[in-house]
N, C-alpha and C positions, 0 to 999 in steps of 0.2 A: 504494500500500500504506500501511498505518498507519505514521505517523512521529511520534515525540515527541522534542523537542529541548529539554533543560533548559539554563538559563543563570543567571548571577547569583551563583554560588558564589565563594569566595575565602577570604582570611585575615581573620578578625575577632577582636577582642580579647574576652576574657571580659566578659560583661555587654552586649555589643554586639548589633546587629541586622543582619538581611539580608532582602532581598526576592528570592525566586527566581521564575523564569519558566519556563513550559513551552509551547513552540509546537507545536501539534498539526495534523496533516493526514492525509488518507486515510480519514477516517470522519466521521460526522455529529457534530461536537463538541458542539453545543448539545443533543443528545438523549441524552447519556450522563453518568453519574456519573464524576467524575475523582478520582484519589487521589494523595496524596504519601506516600512511604515514605522511610526512610533505611537505609543498610547500612554498618555499621562493620566493620573487620577483625575476624575471629573471632567476630562476633556475628550473630544472626539478623536478617533484614530486619524492620524495625520500622515499624508503621503510625503515621502522624502525623495525617493529616486526610483527609477526603473532602468533596466538594461534589456534590450531586445535580444533575440536569438542571434542576430547578426553582430551584436556587440555595440549597438548604438545607445548611448546613455541619454536620459532625460532627468532633469532635476526640478524640484520645487524651487520657487524663487528664493525662499529663505535659505536654501542649501547651496545655491550657485556660488562658485568661487572658493568654496572651502570644503567641498565634498567630492569624493571620487567613488563611483560604483564600478565594480569590475567583476569578472567571472573567470573561472578556470574550468573549462568544459572537460578537460582530461580528468579532473578530480571532483567533478560535480559540486563545486563550491562557489558560493557567491560572497562578495566582500563589500564592505562599506567603510571608507575611511573619512572621518570627520575631524576638521580642525576648528579651533576657536570656539569650543563648546562653552555655553553659558548655563547658569543654574536653571533657567526656565526650560532647558532642554532635558532635564531629568525625566526619564520615562522608561517604559519597556520598549525595546526595539525589536521589531518582528520582520522576518522575511516571508514572502508569499509568492504563490504562483496560481494563475487562473487556468484551470483545466476543465474542459467540457463545459460545465454550467456553473461552476463555483470556484471561489478562492479557497486555497489550502494555506494554512498558516503554521509556523512553528510555535513553540511555547514562549519564545521571546527571551531576550537577555536584558537584565536591568542595567541601565546607565544612570549613575548619580553624579551630578556636577555640583561640587561643593568644596569650599575651603575648610 
């Protein structure tokens, strides 16, 4: 079955950087667009970035210039590198894929931005 496992979260100081990973299995990773979202308490899930099967990235305006989404099709792994993190970006970061008629999500990785 479809499985997505995020990792790489943790505590980071304001202005710091993180590189998140998402290990995928159960579907043809190389043939699908992959996405990153984040979910903060009491807020709606927020789109961050996507990367197409061809490797073309697209970013939310708030992430442009400080974020890189990438993929390693040989290892079925998705990445998200974010710089200049701020406390309001504290959230659970999730990767996802749209297959057939629905999105599949991982369990997420917690990112806490605090001094």
